[in-house]
C-alpha positions as CSV (number, residue, x, y, z in Angstrom):
1,M,10.0,-24.9,-51.9
2,S,10.9,-25.4,-48.3
3,T,9.7,-23.6,-45.2
4,Q,10.9,-23.6,-41.6
5,P,8.8,-25.8,-39.4
6,L,6.5,-23.9,-37.0
7,T,7.5,-23.7,-33.3
8,L,5.2,-25.0,-30.7
9,T,4.2,-21.5,-29.8
10,E,3.3,-20.7,-33.4
11,R,1.3,-23.9,-33.7
12,R,-0.7,-23.0,-30.6
13,K,-1.3,-19.5,-31.9
14,L,-2.6,-20.8,-35.2
15,A,-4.8,-23.4,-33.5
16,T,-6.4,-20.7,-31.3
17,Q,-6.9,-18.5,-34.3
18,L,-8.6,-21.3,-36.2
19,E,-10.8,-22.2,-33.2
20,I,-12.0,-18.6,-33.1
21,A,-12.5,-18.6,-36.9
22,H,-14.7,-21.7,-36.7
23,A,-16.7,-20.2,-33.9
24,A,-17.2,-16.9,-35.9
25,A,-18.2,-18.8,-39.0
26,E,-20.8,-20.8,-37.1
27,L,-22.3,-17.7,-35.6
28,F,-22.2,-15.7,-38.8
29,T,-24.0,-18.5,-40.6
30,A,-26.6,-18.9,-38.0
31,H,-27.2,-15.3,-37.0
32,G,-25.5,-13.1,-39.6
33,T,-22.8,-10.6,-38.8
34,D,-25.2,-8.0,-37.4
35,G,-26.6,-10.6,-34.9
36,T,-23.1,-11.7,-33.8
37,T,-20.8,-9.9,-31.4
38,A,-17.1,-10.4,-30.7
39,E,-18.1,-11.4,-27.2
40,A,-20.3,-14.2,-28.5
41,I,-17.5,-15.4,-30.8
42,A,-15.0,-15.5,-27.9
43,H,-17.5,-17.3,-25.7
44,R,-18.2,-19.9,-28.4
45,A,-14.5,-20.4,-29.0
46,G,-13.8,-20.7,-25.2
47,V,-11.4,-17.8,-25.1
48,A,-11.3,-14.5,-23.3
49,L,-12.4,-11.4,-25.1
50,R,-9.0,-9.9,-24.8
51,T,-7.6,-13.0,-26.5
52,F,-10.0,-12.4,-29.4
53,Y,-8.8,-8.8,-29.8
54,R,-5.1,-9.9,-29.5
55,Y,-5.6,-11.7,-32.8
56,F,-8.3,-9.8,-34.6
57,R,-9.3,-6.1,-34.9
58,A,-12.9,-6.8,-35.8
59,K,-15.4,-9.6,-35.7
60,Q,-15.3,-10.0,-39.5
61,D,-11.6,-10.5,-39.5
62,A,-12.0,-13.6,-37.3
63,V,-12.9,-15.8,-40.3
64,G,-9.8,-15.0,-42.2
65,P,-7.8,-18.0,-41.0
66,L,-10.6,-20.3,-41.9
67,L,-11.0,-18.9,-45.4
68,A,-7.2,-19.1,-45.9
69,V,-6.9,-22.8,-45.0
70,G,-8.0,-24.0,-48.4
71,G,-5.4,-21.8,-50.2
72,E,-2.6,-23.1,-48.0
73,R,-3.5,-26.7,-48.7
74,W,-3.9,-26.0,-52.4
75,R,-0.5,-24.5,-52.7
76,A,1.0,-27.4,-50.8
77,L,-0.7,-29.9,-53.2
78,L,0.6,-27.9,-56.2
79,A,4.1,-27.7,-54.9
80,T,4.3,-31.5,-54.4
81,A,2.5,-32.5,-57.6
82,E,4.0,-34.9,-60.1
83,P,7.1,-32.9,-61.4
84,R,6.5,-33.9,-65.0
85,A,2.9,-32.8,-65.1
86,A,2.1,-29.7,-67.2
87,L,1.1,-26.7,-65.1
88,P,-2.6,-26.7,-66.1
89,D,-2.8,-30.4,-65.3
90,A,-1.2,-29.9,-61.9
91,L,-3.5,-26.9,-61.2
92,R,-6.6,-28.9,-62.1
93,A,-5.6,-31.9,-60.0
94,A,-4.8,-29.6,-57.0
95,V,-8.2,-27.8,-57.4
96,R,-10.1,-31.0,-57.6
97,E,-8.5,-32.4,-54.5
98,V,-8.7,-29.3,-52.3
99,L,-12.4,-28.7,-53.2
100,A,-13.4,-32.3,-52.9
101,A,-15.7,-33.5,-50.1
102,P,-14.5,-37.0,-49.4
103,D,-15.9,-37.0,-45.9
104,K,-18.4,-35.4,-43.6
105,A,-15.9,-32.9,-42.2
106,A,-14.8,-31.7,-45.6
107,A,-18.4,-31.3,-46.8
108,E,-19.3,-29.4,-43.7
109,G,-16.3,-27.1,-44.3
110,L,-17.5,-26.2,-47.7
111,R,-21.0,-25.6,-46.4
112,Q,-19.5,-23.3,-43.8
113,V,-17.8,-21.3,-46.5
114,R,-21.1,-21.1,-48.4
115,G,-22.7,-19.6,-45.3
116,L,-20.0,-17.1,-44.9
117,L,-20.2,-16.0,-48.5
118,R,-23.9,-15.6,-48.2
119,A,-23.4,-13.5,-45.1
120,A,-20.8,-11.5,-46.9
121,A,-23.3,-10.4,-49.6
122,G,-24.8,-8.0,-47.1
123,D,-21.7,-7.1,-45.2
124,P,-19.0,-5.0,-46.9
125,A,-16.5,-5.7,-44.1
126,L,-16.8,-9.5,-44.3
127,R,-16.7,-9.2,-48.1
128,A,-13.4,-7.2,-47.8
129,V,-11.9,-10.1,-45.7
130,W,-12.8,-12.5,-48.4
131,Y,-11.2,-10.4,-51.1
132,R,-8.1,-9.8,-49.0
133,V,-7.7,-13.5,-48.4
134,N,-7.9,-14.2,-52.1
135,Q,-5.4,-11.4,-52.9
136,E,-2.9,-12.8,-50.3
137,S,-3.4,-16.3,-51.7
138,E,-2.7,-15.1,-55.2
139,E,0.5,-13.5,-54.1
140,K,1.7,-16.6,-52.2
141,L,0.8,-18.7,-55.2
142,R,3.2,-16.9,-57.6
143,P,6.5,-18.5,-56.5
144,V,4.8,-21.9,-56.5
145,V,3.6,-21.4,-60.1
146,A,7.1,-20.1,-61.0
147,E,8.8,-23.2,-59.6
148,R,6.3,-25.5,-61.3
149,A,6.9,-23.7,-64.6
150,G,10.6,-24.4,-64.3
151,R,12.0,-21.1,-63.2
152,G,12.7,-19.1,-60.0
153,A,10.4,-16.3,-59.2
154,G,11.7,-13.0,-60.5
155,Q,14.5,-14.5,-62.6
156,G,13.8,-14.2,-66.3
157,T,15.2,-17.0,-68.4
158,S,14.8,-18.3,-71.8
159,Q,13.1,-21.4,-70.5
160,G,9.9,-21.8,-68.5
161,A,7.2,-19.1,-68.0
162,S,7.8,-15.4,-68.1
163,P,7.1,-13.2,-65.1
164,L,3.9,-12.1,-66.9
165,Q,2.8,-15.7,-67.5
166,V,3.4,-16.5,-63.8
167,R,1.3,-13.6,-62.6
168,L,-1.5,-14.4,-65.1
169,A,-1.5,-18.1,-64.1
170,A,-1.6,-17.3,-60.4
171,A,-4.4,-14.8,-60.9
172,A,-6.4,-17.1,-63.1
173,A,-6.1,-20.0,-60.7
174,T,-7.1,-17.9,-57.7
175,A,-10.0,-16.3,-59.6
176,A,-11.2,-19.7,-60.7
177,I,-11.6,-20.9,-57.1
178,R,-13.0,-17.6,-55.9
179,I,-15.6,-17.4,-58.7
180,A,-16.5,-21.1,-58.3
181,L,-17.2,-20.7,-54.6
182,E,-19.1,-17.5,-55.0
183,T,-21.3,-19.0,-57.8
184,W,-21.9,-22.2,-55.8
185,S,-22.8,-20.2,-52.7
186,E,-25.6,-18.6,-54.5
187,T,-27.2,-22.0,-55.2
188,D,-28.3,-25.0,-53.2
189,E,-26.2,-27.4,-55.3
190,D,-24.5,-30.3,-53.4
191,V,-20.8,-30.3,-52.4
192,T,-20.1,-33.0,-55.0
193,G,-21.1,-33.8,-58.5
194,P,-22.1,-31.4,-61.3
195,N,-22.0,-27.7,-60.3
196,S,-20.1,-28.5,-57.1
197,P,-17.2,-26.3,-56.1
198,A,-14.7,-28.6,-57.6
199,D,-16.6,-29.0,-60.9
200,L,-17.1,-25.2,-61.2
201,A,-13.5,-24.4,-60.3
202,V,-12.1,-26.7,-63.0
203,R,-14.4,-25.3,-65.6
204,C,-13.5,-21.7,-64.6
205,L,-9.8,-22.6,-64.7
206,D,-10.1,-24.1,-68.2
207,R,-11.8,-20.9,-69.4
208,L,-9.4,-18.5,-67.7
209,M,-6.1,-20.1,-68.6
210,G,-7.1,-21.1,-72.1
211,P,-4.7,-22.6,-74.7
212,G,-1.0,-21.9,-74.8
213,W,0.1,-23.5,-71.5
């Protein structure tokens, strides 16, 4: 699957959004959503308040780009996986890599997500952002799964996966990561090893997809 390269303006826009998202995540983790204002997020990100509201309607929305980064990387990994690999194997490999913590930055990113999910437990608006990001990720995953399964999205053929199988696989894969991160965020388990996000996600994926793939 090919996409048009981003323009310089689009890259700058995404970079600014991600800077704001990181600032929001840091403040939400440290002070909770009730103790954080849009003004504080803008100040931490080094942008004007009007810039904040140009991109986000509410303070909780600001973490959306950060939560979506993992899904974007995961889809890219799946799309470029070994062509001969079976879909479940390709999904497992992509899950392991995207949730791995090979360095300090990756480990800190996972811990930041844990802080956000803990904050979301008491904030319906933040929880809604998390569910929206997952729904959007699932929808974007479907054409990738369809291509991996040997068919074009929306074109029923006698080979490859059916539209129903594609939707189920995308839903199962997305749910596996969501449930793994939510479960992990409720514990103090490390970012690697048993019961880490990667370990939990692969176990969830195996349970949800089951035999037949």
